[in-house]
Z-matrix of the N, CA and C atoms (Angstrom, degrees):
N
C 1 1.472
C 2 1.524 1 108.99
N 3 1.340 2 116.00 1 136.99
C 4 1.447 3 119.75 2 -178.92
C 5 1.525 4 111.15 3 -67.78
N 6 1.352 5 118.35 4 145.48
C 7 1.466 6 122.02 5 -178.73
C 8 1.514 7 113.33 6 -54.68
N 9 1.354 8 116.77 7 -39.91
C 10 1.466 9 118.92 8 -177.03
C 11 1.530 10 110.40 9 -66.25
N 12 1.346 11 116.20 10 -40.02
C 13 1.460 12 120.03 11 178.85
C 14 1.517 13 110.25 12 -64.91
N 15 1.345 14 116.28 13 -43.01
C 16 1.461 15 120.60 14 178.82
C 17 1.513 16 110.84 15 -59.64
N 18 1.323 17 118.76 16 -44.74
C 19 1.467 18 121.52 17 -178.83
C 20 1.512 19 110.83 18 -64.21
N 21 1.339 20 117.81 19 -35.60
C 22 1.459 21 120.56 20 178.88
C 23 1.511 22 111.14 21 -66.61
N 24 1.351 23 116.18 22 -40.23
C 25 1.465 24 120.06 23 179.09
C 26 1.520 25 111.38 24 -66.03
N 27 1.329 26 116.47 25 -42.25
C 28 1.467 27 120.10 26 177.71
C 29 1.504 28 110.68 27 -60.98
N 30 1.367 29 116.02 28 -43.39
C 31 1.458 30 119.69 29 178.93
C 32 1.510 31 111.61 30 -61.70
N 33 1.333 32 117.32 31 -39.55
C 34 1.457 33 120.96 32 179.94
C 35 1.510 34 110.81 33 -65.66
N 36 1.349 35 117.09 34 -40.35
C 37 1.463 36 120.64 35 179.09
C 38 1.517 37 111.51 36 -63.92
N 39 1.324 38 116.44 37 -40.25
C 40 1.457 39 120.19 38 179.90
C 41 1.521 40 110.85 39 -63.45
N 42 1.328 41 117.00 40 -37.96
C 43 1.461 42 120.53 41 179.63
C 44 1.516 43 111.62 42 -67.78
N 45 1.334 44 117.05 43 -21.57
C 46 1.461 45 120.91 44 -178.58
C 47 1.519 46 112.95 45 -88.92
N 48 1.330 47 117.48 46 -10.05
C 49 1.458 48 119.70 47 -177.86
C 50 1.508 49 110.62 48 -76.50
N 51 1.392 50 117.88 49 152.76
C 52 1.472 51 120.67 50 179.03
C 53 1.509 52 113.04 51 -57.37
N 54 1.337 53 117.86 52 -34.39
C 55 1.465 54 120.10 53 -177.38
C 56 1.511 55 111.22 54 -63.41
N 57 1.354 56 116.39 55 -30.02
C 58 1.458 57 119.08 56 -177.98
C 59 1.513 58 112.23 57 -93.57
N 60 1.346 59 116.08 58 -4.88
C 61 1.457 60 119.31 59 179.99
C 62 1.512 61 110.30 60 -67.10
N 63 1.308 62 115.79 61 152.75
C 64 1.458 63 120.46 62 -179.28
C 65 1.520 64 110.67 63 -66.46
N 66 1.300 65 116.95 64 128.25
C 67 1.458 66 121.61 65 -179.82
C 68 1.525 67 110.10 66 -71.75
N 69 1.320 68 114.34 67 144.17
C 70 1.457 69 119.53 68 179.37
C 71 1.517 70 109.78 69 -70.86
N 72 1.305 71 115.92 70 131.78
C 73 1.454 72 120.36 71 179.65
C 74 1.531 73 109.77 72 -69.44
N 75 1.343 74 117.95 73 141.92
C 76 1.463 75 119.93 74 178.45
C 77 1.527 76 110.91 75 -65.95
N 78 1.326 77 115.05 76 151.92
C 79 1.462 78 120.03 77 179.17
C 80 1.527 79 110.08 78 -65.51
N 81 1.317 80 115.83 79 150.55
C 82 1.458 81 120.61 80 -179.22
C 83 1.525 82 110.53 81 -67.10
N 84 1.322 83 116.21 82 136.69
C 85 1.465 84 121.61 83 179.63
C 86 1.529 85 109.98 84 -85.19
N 87 1.304 86 115.81 85 132.95
C 88 1.463 87 121.85 86 -179.34
C 89 1.523 88 111.07 87 -110.47
N 90 1.325 89 116.19 88 -43.35
C 91 1.464 90 121.63 89 175.81
C 92 1.526 91 107.96 90 -130.20
N 93 1.336 92 115.46 91 158.85
C 94 1.452 93 120.68 92 -175.91
C 95 1.533 94 110.43 93 -128.08
N 96 1.323 95 114.58 94 155.76
C 97 1.461 96 119.62 95 173.58
C 98 1.527 97 109.24 96 -140.98
N 99 1.315 98 115.05 97 149.56
C 100 1.455 99 122.50 98 174.15
C 101 1.522 100 108.10 99 -122.82
N 102 1.329 101 116.08 100 163.13
C 103 1.469 102 120.88 101 -174.36
C 104 1.519 103 109.86 102 -130.85
N 105 1.337 104 115.95 103 133.86
C 106 1.462 105 122.22 104 175.55
C 107 1.523 106 108.69 105 -126.33
N 108 1.333 107 115.92 106 123.85
C 109 1.468 108 121.56 107 178.31
C 110 1.523 109 109.78 108 -107.82
N 111 1.335 110 115.73 109 136.50
C 112 1.458 111 121.40 110 176.24
C 113 1.527 112 108.03 111 -145.21
N 114 1.352 113 116.75 112 104.64
C 115 1.463 114 121.34 113 -179.26
C 116 1.522 115 108.97 114 -162.36
N 117 1.333 116 116.45 115 -165.39
C 118 1.461 117 120.04 116 -178.20
C 119 1.530 118 111.49 117 -64.81
N 120 1.334 119 116.66 118 -30.77
C 121 1.466 120 120.10 119 179.72
C 122 1.518 121 111.34 120 -63.21
N 123 1.320 122 116.63 121 -37.13
C 124 1.467 123 120.56 122 -179.92
C 125 1.530 124 112.01 123 -93.88
N 126 1.330 125 116.57 124 10.33
C 127 1.474 126 123.42 125 179.36
C 128 1.528 127 110.33 126 55.59
N 129 1.310 128 116.34 127 41.01
C 130 1.453 129 120.92 128 176.27
C 131 1.508 130 115.06 129 77.08
N 132 1.340 131 117.90 130 3.58
C 133 1.458 132 121.35 131 178.51
C 134 1.531 133 109.67 132 -93.36
N 135 1.314 134 116.53 133 150.92
C 136 1.458 135 121.04 134 177.21
C 137 1.521 136 108.84 135 -88.75
N 138 1.331 137 115.98 136 113.46
C 139 1.463 138 121.92 137 -178.04
C 140 1.525 139 108.74 138 -108.65
N 141 1.339 140 115.73 139 120.60
C 142 1.467 141 121.11 140 179.82
C 143 1.514 142 109.26 141 -89.82
N 144 1.330 143 115.72 142 89.03
C 145 1.463 144 120.93 143 -179.64
C 146 1.523 145 109.29 144 -175.01
N 147 1.328 146 115.37 145 156.11
C 148 1.455 147 120.44 146 169.05
C 149 1.523 148 108.60 147 -73.95
N 150 1.332 149 117.63 148 140.51
C 151 1.459 150 117.76 149 172.57
C 152 1.536 151 108.31 150 -78.99
N 153 1.308 152 117.46 151 178.33
C 154 1.470 153 120.53 152 -173.03
C 155 1.527 154 113.55 153 -61.81
N 156 1.356 155 119.64 154 -48.69
C 157 1.472 156 118.20 155 178.34
C 158 1.529 157 112.80 156 -60.87
N 159 1.334 158 117.22 157 -40.24
C 160 1.461 159 120.15 158 178.21
C 161 1.529 160 110.91 159 -64.24
N 162 1.331 161 116.63 160 -43.49
C 163 1.456 162 121.07 161 -178.92
C 164 1.527 163 111.10 162 -62.35
N 165 1.335 164 116.31 163 -43.37
C 166 1.460 165 120.06 164 179.69
C 167 1.528 166 110.99 165 -63.04
N 168 1.333 167 115.89 166 -40.81
C 169 1.473 168 119.52 167 179.48
C 170 1.523 169 110.28 168 -66.39
N 171 1.342 170 117.07 169 -43.57
C 172 1.461 171 120.44 170 -176.88
C 173 1.535 172 111.46 171 -65.56
N 174 1.324 173 117.07 172 -36.36
C 175 1.462 174 119.94 173 178.80
C 176 1.528 175 111.27 174 -61.82
N 177 1.321 176 116.92 175 -32.29
C 178 1.462 177 121.20 176 -178.51
C 179 1.524 178 112.48 177 -85.76
N 180 1.353 179 117.09 178 -34.49
C 181 1.465 180 119.72 179 -169.49
C 182 1.526 181 114.32 180 -120.97
N 183 1.317 182 118.66 181 -14.08
C 184 1.459 183 120.32 182 -174.14
C 185 1.520 184 113.65 183 -69.64
N 186 1.344 185 116.72 184 143.32
C 187 1.463 186 124.17 185 176.34
C 188 1.524 187 112.50 186 51.61
N 189 1.308 188 116.44 187 43.90
C 190 1.462 189 121.50 188 174.49
C 191 1.535 190 108.61 189 -156.24
N 192 1.321 191 115.31 190 160.18
C 193 1.455 192 119.42 191 -179.37
C 194 1.513 193 111.64 192 62.12
N 195 1.319 194 116.13 193 -133.27
C 196 1.458 195 121.47 194 179.59
C 197 1.525 196 112.52 195 -69.94
N 198 1.339 197 116.92 196 -13.83
C 199 1.469 198 120.96 197 -178.17
C 200 1.528 199 112.33 198 -101.35
N 201 1.343 200 116.67 199 12.32
C 202 1.459 201 120.72 200 179.95
C 203 1.526 202 111.15 201 -59.25
N 204 1.330 203 115.46 202 132.96
C 205 1.461 204 121.49 203 178.04
C 206 1.508 205 114.26 204 96.74
N 207 1.331 206 117.88 205 -10.83
C 208 1.470 207 121.79 206 178.36
C 209 1.518 208 107.67 207 -102.34
N 210 1.330 209 117.36 208 113.11
C 211 1.461 210 121.73 209 -170.03
C 212 1.527 211 111.91 210 -121.47
N 213 1.325 212 114.38 211 145.02
C 214 1.467 213 121.38 212 177.03
C 215 1.522 214 110.03 213 -81.19
N 216 1.332 215 116.41 214 134.84
C 217 1.457 216 122.93 215 177.31
C 218 1.527 217 109.42 216 -115.31
N 219 1.325 218 116.96 217 114.76
C 220 1.459 219 120.83 218 179.80
C 221 1.521 220 112.24 219 -68.09
N 222 1.341 221 116.99 220 -27.75
C 223 1.464 222 121.46 221 -173.11
C 224 1.527 223 112.91 222 -102.19
N 225 1.335 224 117.57 223 10.12
C 226 1.468 225 121.58 224 -178.55
C 227 1.524 226 110.71 225 53.41
N 228 1.327 227 114.60 226 48.94
C 229 1.466 228 120.43 227 -179.44
C 230 1.526 229 107.86 228 -137.83
N 231 1.339 230 116.20 229 154.15
C 232 1.462 231 120.68 230 178.38
C 233 1.524 232 109.07 231 -133.64
N 234 1.327 233 117.49 232 121.13
C 235 1.478 234 120.71 233 -178.99
C 236 1.527 235 111.57 234 -64.69
N 237 1.322 236 115.67 235 140.91
C 238 1.449 237 120.73 236 173.31
C 239 1.517 238 115.24 237 66.58
N 240 1.313 239 116.77 238 21.08
C 241 1.457 240 119.34 239 178.05
C 242 1.511 241 114.25 240 72.88
N 243 1.335 242 118.23 241 21.39
C 244 1.464 243 121.26 242 176.48
C 245 1.522 244 109.94 243 -64.82
N 246 1.333 245 118.01 244 153.66
C 247 1.471 246 120.58 245 179.31
C 248 1.528 247 111.39 246 -55.10
N 249 1.321 248 115.48 247 136.02
C 250 1.467 249 121.55 248 -179.44
C 251 1.526 250 109.00 249 -125.74
N 252 1.329 251 115.91 250 125.60
C 253 1.465 252 122.20 251 -179.35
C 254 1.524 253 109.74 252 -112.33
N 255 1.322 254 115.48 253 154.68
C 256 1.462 255 121.51 254 177.19
C 257 1.522 256 109.16 255 -126.12
N 258 1.340 257 115.48 256 125.69
C 259 1.466 258 122.16 257 175.43
C 260 1.522 259 107.64 258 -103.38
N 261 1.323 260 116.72 259 105.20
C 262 1.468 261 121.98 260 178.17
C 263 1.526 262 107.65 261 -103.85
N 264 1.330 263 117.42 262 125.47
C 265 1.463 264 119.13 263 -171.51
C 266 1.529 265 111.63 264 -152.54
N 267 1.324 266 115.09 265 169.29
C 268 1.458 267 122.77 266 174.19
C 269 1.522 268 108.78 267 -150.57
N 270 1.326 269 115.95 268 155.36
C 271 1.464 270 121.68 269 -177.91
C 272 1.521 271 109.54 270 -126.41
N 273 1.336 272 117.16 271 139.61
C 274 1.461 273 119.81 272 178.77
C 275 1.523 274 109.95 273 -147.46
N 276 1.327 275 114.64 274 156.10
C 277 1.457 276 121.83 275 -179.49
C 278 1.520 277 109.62 276 -87.81
N 279 1.324 278 115.90 277 130.41
C 280 1.454 279 122.16 278 -179.25
C 281 1.526 280 109.01 279 -109.96
N 282 1.329 281 116.83 280 135.04
C 283 1.464 282 122.70 281 175.50
C 284 1.527 283 108.26 282 -110.21
N 285 1.311 284 116.18 283 123.93
C 286 1.462 285 120.85 284 -176.25
C 287 1.532 286 109.48 285 -124.44
N 288 1.351 287 117.80 286 111.50
C 289 1.465 288 119.13 287 178.67
C 290 1.524 289 111.68 288 -69.27
N 291 1.307 290 115.98 289 149.48
C 292 1.466 291 119.89 290 178.04
C 293 1.529 292 109.26 291 -144.10
N 294 1.331 293 115.42 292 157.20
C 295 1.467 294 123.44 293 177.50
C 296 1.526 295 108.26 294 -136.39
N 297 1.314 296 116.25 295 137.14
C 298 1.463 297 118.60 296 176.65
C 299 1.529 298 109.69 297 -140.29
N 300 1.332 299 114.81 298 155.04
C 301 1.463 300 122.63 299 -177.50
C 302 1.526 301 109.21 300 -122.15
N 303 1.312 302 116.34 301 138.05
C 304 1.456 303 120.29 302 175.55
C 305 1.528 304 109.95 303 -136.75
N 306 1.328 305 115.47 304 159.78
C 307 1.469 306 121.05 305 -175.09
C 308 1.514 307 110.96 306 -116.43
N 309 1.333 308 115.58 307 138.09
C 310 1.453 309 122.33 308 171.60
C 311 1.528 310 108.57 309 -125.98
N 312 1.304 311 115.14 310 170.27
C 313 1.475 312 120.30 311 178.40
C 314 1.518 313 109.38 312 -119.26
N 315 1.327 314 115.38 313 129.49
C 316 1.455 315 121.22 314 177.06
C 317 1.521 316 109.59 315 -118.67
N 318 1.314 317 114.86 316 148.26
C 319 1.462 318 120.50 317 -178.39
C 320 1.521 319 109.94 318 -99.62
N 321 1.333 320 115.95 319 126.12
C 322 1.462 321 121.74 320 176.91
C 323 1.522 322 109.54 321 -106.25
N 324 1.308 323 114.95 322 135.53
C 325 1.466 324 121.21 323 179.32
C 326 1.528 325 109.14 324 -114.37
N 327 1.330 326 115.96 325 134.22
C 328 1.478 327 120.26 326 179.03
C 329 1.521 328 110.24 327 -133.84
N 330 1.317 329 115.61 328 149.88
C 331 1.471 330 121.94 329 177.98
C 332 1.526 331 109.81 330 -89.18
N 333 1.321 332 115.10 331 142.72
C 334 1.467 333 119.68 332 178.13
C 335 1.532 334 109.69 333 -124.13
N 336 1.287 335 116.38 334 143.12
C 337 1.469 336 123.52 335 175.90
C 338 1.522 337 108.66 336 -126.20
N 339 1.320 338 116.08 337 144.09
C 340 1.459 339 118.10 338 179.68
C 341 1.524 340 112.05 339 -162.01
N 342 1.300 341 115.73 340 174.65
C 343 1.460 342 123.19 341 179.70
C 344 1.516 343 108.90 342 -119.79
N 345 1.331 344 116.24 343 131.11
C 346 1.468 345 120.67 344 177.25
C 347 1.528 346 108.55 345 -119.02
N 348 1.344 347 114.99 346 154.49
C 349 1.468 348 120.88 347 -178.47
C 350 1.516 349 108.90 348 -123.80
N 351 1.340 350 114.84 349 140.05
C 352 1.458 351 118.40 350 176.28
C 353 1.519 352 109.92 351 -91.80
N 354 1.344 353 116.45 352 -174.73
C 355 1.469 354 120.65 353 -175.98
C 356 1.513 355 113.37 354 -67.43
N 357 1.306 356 116.23 355 -20.70
C 358 1.475 357 120.14 356 178.64
C 359 1.522 358 111.79 357 -88.96
N 360 1.294 359 115.83 358 -2.25
C 361 1.463 360 118.90 359 179.76
C 362 1.505 361 113.96 360 89.62
N 363 1.299 362 115.96 361 4.59
C 364 1.459 363 117.94 362 178.29
C 365 1.532 364 109.40 363 -80.17
N 366 1.303 365 115.75 364 144.51
C 367 1.478 366 121.05 365 -177.43
C 368 1.514 367 111.47 366 -110.19
N 369 1.309 368 114.18 367 157.00
C 370 1.469 369 119.95 368 174.90
C 371 1.528 370 108.44 369 -150.20
N 372 1.308 371 115.42 370 153.40
C 373 1.452 372 122.11 371 -179.86
C 374 1.539 373 110.48 372 -91.20
N 375 1.316 374 116.16 373 136.92
C 376 1.463 375 120.17 374 178.13
C 377 1.533 376 108.82 375 -127.56
N 378 1.307 377 114.52 376 154.01
C 379 1.464 378 121.25 377 177.65
C 380 1.524 379 109.54 378 -131.29
N 381 1.349 380 116.94 379 150.45
C 382 1.466 381 120.78 380 178.96
C 383 1.522 382 110.65 381 -163.97
N 384 1.293 383 114.96 382 -178.83
C 385 1.475 384 120.88 383 177.80
C 386 1.523 385 109.57 384 -127.94
N 387 1.324 386 115.01 385 149.92
C 388 1.465 387 121.42 386 175.04
C 389 1.531 388 108.78 387 -127.76
N 390 1.325 389 115.92 388 148.29
C 391 1.476 390 121.03 389 178.04
C 392 1.524 391 109.24 390 -119.50
N 393 1.313 392 115.37 391 142.28
C 394 1.467 393 122.01 392 -179.04
C 395 1.522 394 109.56 393 -137.14
N 396 1.357 395 116.42 394 133.47
C 397 1.473 396 121.04 395 174.67
C 398 1.523 397 109.11 396 -83.67
N 399 1.336 398 115.84 397 123.87
C 400 1.459 399 121.88 398 -176.00
C 401 1.536 400 109.10 399 -119.52
N 402 1.353 401 118.99 400 127.13
C 403 1.470 402 120.23 401 176.22
C 404 1.533 403 111.12 402 -71.42
N 405 1.340 404 115.80 403 137.82
C 406 1.465 405 121.55 404 179.28
C 407 1.531 406 107.55 405 -127.13
N 408 1.322 407 117.00 406 129.26
C 409 1.462 408 122.29 407 -178.39
C 410 1.533 409 110.21 408 -102.79
N 411 1.328 410 116.11 409 135.36
C 412 1.462 411 122.49 410 -178.71
C 413 1.528 412 109.25 411 -122.32
N 414 1.316 413 116.26 412 144.85
C 415 1.459 414 122.24 413 177.79
C 416 1.519 415 109.50 414 -124.15
N 417 1.333 416 115.97 415 130.07
C 418 1.459 417 121.41 416 177.13
C 419 1.518 418 109.44 417 -131.33
N 420 1.308 419 115.85 418 158.68
C 421 1.469 420 120.84 419 -179.45
C 422 1.521 421 109.37 420 -138.58
N 423 1.314 422 115.39 421 163.80
C 424 1.454 423 121.12 422 179.53
C 425 1.517 424 110.07 423 -166.98
N 426 1.317 425 115.77 424 -168.65
C 427 1.461 426 121.81 425 180.00
C 428 1.533 427 108.48 426 -131.48
N 429 1.336 428 116.44 427 125.06
C 430 1.462 429 122.59 428 176.40
C 431 1.518 430 108.18 429 -97.68
N 432 1.331 431 116.58 430 132.83
C 433 1.469 432 121.35 431 -178.21
C 434 1.530 433 109.84 432 -120.58
N 435 1.310 434 116.06 433 136.32
C 436 1.451 435 121.59 434 177.13
C 437 1.521 436 109.24 435 -155.57
N 438 1.330 437 115.04 436 160.75
C 439 1.461 438 120.73 437 -178.69
C 440 1.524 439 110.88 438 -93.04
N 441 1.320 440 114.94 439 140.88
C 442 1.459 441 121.88 440 178.09
C 443 1.521 442 107.80 441 -127.70
N 444 1.321 443 115.59 442 135.64
C 445 1.464 444 120.82 443 175.71
C 446 1.521 445 108.76 444 -122.18
N 447 1.314 446 115.76 445 139.02
C 448 1.464 447 120.02 446 175.69
C 449 1.521 448 109.14 447 -146.52
N 450 1.295 449 115.76 448 165.77
C 451 1.459 450 120.13 449 -178.18
C 452 1.513 451 110.59 450 174.88
N 453 1.331 452 115.92 451 -151.86
C 454 1.462 453 120.18 452 179.79
C 455 1.528 454 109.60 453 -147.02
N 456 1.311 455 113.96 454 153.25
C 457 1.459 456 121.39 455 178.47
C 458 1.516 457 108.73 456 -109.66
N 459 1.335 458 116.34 457 128.88
C 460 1.473 459 122.23 458 -178.05
C 461 1.519 460 109.79 459 -124.89
N 462 1.334 461 115.61 460 162.03
C 463 1.460 462 121.78 461 175.52
C 464 1.523 463 109.31 462 -129.45
N 465 1.330 464 115.97 463 143.37
C 466 1.466 465 120.79 464 -179.42
C 467 1.523 466 110.10 465 -73.40
N 468 1.344 467 114.94 466 132.12
C 469 1.466 468 121.42 467 -180.00
C 470 1.522 469 108.16 468 -128.16
N 471 1.333 470 116.95 469 114.01
C 472 1.469 471 122.01 470 -177.70
C 473 1.528 472 112.99 471 -67.74
N 474 1.322 473 117.03 472 -18.98
C 475 1.470 474 119.45 473 -174.19
C 476 1.517 475 113.17 474 -87.18
N 477 1.316 476 118.64 475 -6.92
C 478 1.467 477 121.13 476 -177.34
C 479 1.523 478 110.94 477 -88.89
N 480 1.340 479 115.43 478 170.17
C 481 1.469 480 122.80 479 177.26
C 482 1.525 481 111.19 480 54.17
N 483 1.326 482 115.15 481 51.31
C 484 1.471 483 121.97 482 177.85
C 485 1.532 484 112.81 483 55.79
N 486 1.334 485 115.31 484 39.16
C 487 1.451 486 119.57 485 177.51
C 488 1.509 487 115.44 486 85.34
N 489 1.351 488 117.57 487 -3.54
C 490 1.466 489 120.36 488 178.74
C 491 1.525 490 111.36 489 -79.60
N 492 1.331 491 115.34 490 -25.65
C 493 1.455 492 120.16 491 -179.56
C 494 1.514 493 112.81 492 88.93
N 495 1.319 494 115.60 493 150.53
C 496 1.463 495 121.31 494 178.03
C 497 1.528 496 108.88 495 -164.75
N 498 1.324 497 115.47 496 165.81
C 499 1.455 498 120.72 497 175.21
C 500 1.527 499 109.23 498 -82.18
N 501 1.316 500 115.84 499 129.70
C 502 1.461 501 122.07 500 -178.81
C 503 1.524 502 108.77 501 -111.04
N 504 1.337 503 118.58 502 114.23
C 505 1.472 504 120.00 503 -179.99
C 506 1.529 505 111.15 504 -68.90
N 507 1.332 506 115.51 505 143.11
C 508 1.461 507 118.76 506 179.42
C 509 1.527 508 113.53 507 -140.73
N 510 1.342 509 118.56 508 -8.86
C 511 1.467 510 118.79 509 -178.74
C 512 1.525 511 110.44 510 -150.67
N 513 1.342 512 117.87 511 133.78
C 514 1.468 513 120.35 512 172.79
C 515 1.518 514 110.16 513 -74.45
N 516 1.329 515 115.76 514 155.04
C 517 1.460 516 121.43 515 178.94
C 518 1.517 517 110.23 516 -124.56
N 519 1.322 518 116.32 517 140.38
C 520 1.462 519 122.45 518 177.56
C 521 1.519 520 108.32 519 -143.63
N 522 1.325 521 115.04 520 145.71
C 523 1.454 522 117.15 521 172.99
C 524 1.531 523 108.94 522 -77.76
N 525 1.324 524 115.98 523 158.13
C 526 1.458 525 121.04 524 -178.97
C 527 1.521 526 110.23 525 -121.71
N 528 1.317 527 117.00 526 34.42
C 529 1.454 528 120.79 527 -179.06
C 530 1.524 529 108.85 528 -144.24
N 531 1.327 530 116.10 529 119.72
C 532 1.465 531 120.17 530 -178.75
C 533 1.521 532 111.81 531 -103.41
N 534 1.309 533 116.89 532 26.56
C 535 1.457 534 121.34 533 -179.85
C 536 1.517 535 110.47 534 -92.97
N 537 1.358 536 116.22 535 142.17
C 538 1.461 537 119.95 536 175.67
C 539 1.520 538 110.51 537 -78.99
N 540 1.340 539 117.61 538 -7.59
C 541 1.458 540 120.77 539 -176.40
C 542 1.532 541 112.34 540 -92.40
N 543 1.311 542 118.67 541 -19.83
C 544 1.458 543 122.34 542 179.48
C 545 1.523 544 109.11 543 -118.34
N 546 1.324 545 115.92 544 132.28
C 547 1.453 546 120.31 545 -176.42
C 548 1.521 547 111.59 546 -61.81
N 549 1.327 548 116.00 547 127.35
C 550 1.461 549 120.52 548 175.67
C 551 1.518 550 110.51 549 -65.39
N 552 1.326 551 117.49 550 -29.07
C 553 1.467 552 120.75 551 -179.42
C 554 1.526 553 111.10 552 -65.72
N 555 1.328 554 117.62 553 -36.48
C 556 1.461 555 121.10 554 177.95
C 557 1.522 556 110.57 555 -68.04
N 558 1.325 557 116.47 556 -40.89
C 559 1.461 558 120.39 557 177.33
C 560 1.521 559 110.52 558 -61.10
N 561 1.332 560 117.21 559 -41.74
C 562 1.465 561 120.78 560 178.70
C 563 1.528 562 110.99 561 -65.52
N 564 1.338 563 117.73 562 -40.06
C 565 1.465 564 121.15 563 178.38
C 566 1.530 565 110.65 564 -61.13
N 567 1.322 566 117.04 565 -43.47
C 568 1.470 567 120.94 566 177.54
C 569 1.525 568 110.22 567 -59.89
N 570 1.341 569 115.91 568 -43.37
C 571 1.461 570 121.29 569 179.63
C 572 1.530 571 110.36 570 -59.07
N 573 1.336 572 116.86 571 -45.43
C 574 1.461 573 121.21 572 -178.58
C 575 1.527 574 111.36 573 -64.79
N 576 1.329 575 117.29 574 -44.11
C 577 1.470 576 120.19 575 -178.46
C 578 1.525 577 111.11 576 -66.88
N 579 1.323 578 117.41 577 -33.94
C 580 1.460 579 119.99 578 176.71
C 581 1.531 580 110.84 579 -65.72
N 582 1.336 581 116.78 580 -38.30
C 583 1.468 582 120.16 581 177.01
C 584 1.526 583 109.78 582 -64.87
N 585 1.349 584 116.63 583 -43.59
C 586 1.470 585 120.51 584 177.96
C 587 1.525 586 110.03 585 -61.17
N 588 1.321 587 116.33 586 -44.27
C 589 1.469 588 120.51 587 -179.71
C 590 1.523 589 111.42 588 -59.61
N 591 1.305 590 117.13 589 -42.87
C 592 1.463 591 120.40 590 -179.96
C 593 1.528 592 110.75 591 -68.13
N 594 1.331 593 115.82 592 -39.76
C 595 1.469 594 120.38 593 -178.47
C 596 1.531 595 111.79 594 -68.49
N 597 1.338 596 116.83 595 -32.62
C 598 1.464 597 121.54 596 -175.19
C 599 1.528 598 112.14 597 -107.30
N 600 1.320 599 118.44 598 21.35
C 601 1.467 600 120.72 599 -173.07
C 602 1.532 601 112.19 600 -61.86
N 603 1.331 602 118.49 601 -29.09
C 604 1.462 603 119.68 602 178.72
C 605 1.533 604 111.64 603 -72.97
N 606 1.315 605 116.32 604 -23.92
C 607 1.471 606 120.88 605 -177.22
C 608 1.528 607 111.46 606 -92.83
N 609 1.327 608 116.86 607 -31.41
C 610 1.459 609 121.68 608 -175.20
C 611 1.527 610 111.72 609 -78.51
N 612 1.352 611 116.97 610 153.66
C 613 1.467 612 119.62 611 176.77
C 614 1.520 613 110.59 612 -65.83
N 615 1.317 614 116.32 613 143.18
C 616 1.463 615 121.28 614 -179.29
C 617 1.534 616 110.00 615 -88.95
């Protein structure tokens, strides 16, 4: 095969591979949100950024599906005067004591003594053992630990602060997951975006 023909075939194959395929354009952004974290993780400083669990979740689910049109803004800005929301939150570890009771069964053995009589009226002493199942109740206690995130959701209003504009809080935020295995911050982010989606449903694509 001639070199020029070979190079053309290789070029054609490369164009057919997924890596060379045209990337799907991101969905158009309609509303924006920014995130500010302030807790022990940030040493009491206000950090304007998604944390790692939130970022990983947003990369997989943000601005697609039911969340199409809701976009994260790193700079707390919205092009063209689009609605801009602020998620201000913090996460902390909660320790909750608990007590529980359970029942087991233990076997008790006791000795018995008695007198028996035969048909002639003669008596004799006998000995034996008896066993009885007895319920036993036990009480134990411990401490359950899980992460909780809470905060507030605000929206930018140009008419406040003498026309300078400011974020106006309008909804509290809480995580809905008390598991140590799933980040409470991600649960809170989902909660906030769902509130934004409901509030902006007339503006967002259906």
